[in-house]
N, C-alpha and C positions, 0 to 999 in steps of 0.2 A: 432511579428506574432500575428495575431488576426484572428480567424476563429470561425465557429459554434462549433468547438471541444473545444475551450478555452474561458472561461468567466473570466477575471481577477478580477471581482468585487465580485465574490462569495467566502465567507470565507470557511474554512474547517468545516466539520461536527462535529469535536471534536478533542481530543487530542489522540485518539486511534482508532483502527478498530471498526467500528460501530457494525458489526455482532458479533465479538469476545467479545466486551464489553457486548453485550445483553446476550451471552451465557457463560460468565465467561471463555472465551477462551484466547488464548495467541498468540503472533506473534513474527516473527524475525524482519522484517522491515515493515515500513508503506509507503503507496502510496496514493496520493491525486488525485482525479479526477479533471481534469482541466476544465471540463464543469460545474460540479454541486457541487464540494467541498467534495464529499463522501470520507472519509478516510477508506481504506481497507488495509488488510495485503498482503504482497508480495507472490510471487510464492514458495519462499523457506519456507514460513509459512505453518502450517498444513492445514488451510482451503483455502488459496488462494482467499480471498474475493475481492481483487482489480480486478483480472481477471474475477471473476464471475460477478462483477459489470459492467464491459465492455460487457460481453455477454448478460446480461440482459437488458441493457440500450442503447447500441451502443456508449457510451461515450468512444472513443478509446484513448484519450490522458490523460496520468497521469504525475504527477510530484512527484519525491521523497519527502517524508515528514520526511526525516531524517536530523538532524542537520549537517550543513556543505555541504549539497548536494543540487544542484539546477537544476538537469537535468530533461528533459521531455522524455517520450517515447510514441510512438503511437503503440498500440497493432495491429491495423488493418494493418499497413504498416510494422510491425516488425522492426522499425528503431528509432533511436534517432531523436528528432525534436527540434527546437528552440521554445521558449515560452517567454511570458512577465512575469514580476513580478506579482505574484498573491496576492490577499487580505491576510492580516496577520491573524494568524501567519503563517510563512513560513515552520515551522517544529514542530514535537512533542516537548513537554517540554524537555529541556536539562537534567533535573534530572530524566526523565523516562528511565529506562534501555532498552537496546536491547540485547537479546530478552526482550519483556515485555508483559504486565506491571508487575511491582514488585509484587511478592506474588502469581502469577498465572502460572508462567513458571515452568514446572516440572523439577526436578533435572536432569533427564535423557533425556533432550530434544535433545541433540546431537545424542544419540543412537536412539531415535524415528525417527529423520529425516534421519539418515543413513539407517535404515530399510525401510523406505518409499522409498528412492531413489533406494535401491536394488530391491524392489518389483516392481517399475516402470521399471527399466532397464530390468527386466526379462519378461515383458509382451509379 
């Protein structure tokens, strides 16, 4: 598949979420924009930068940036899509933990996420 939503020649923006790295934040999993290579954190992460990138840019197709995962997702269509091999690297460094990055994940991260989900469910 090749479309304006996917540019297989663009490398990822880095080894971690661009915005979290700039703010000493942390993430659960990473997602890579298939159009521009922006690496952002997933919707389970506190800041949800991958979805924010889509809303800000209109770049709707992402690919998992996790080791062993090669799936694509189209936010606009809310569905999995097929995609080509993207420019390397295909995923975050294997020695980088998830959640990550090492040294920035709070010890109570599970509790923080649980509270957020409960608050969102009560809206």
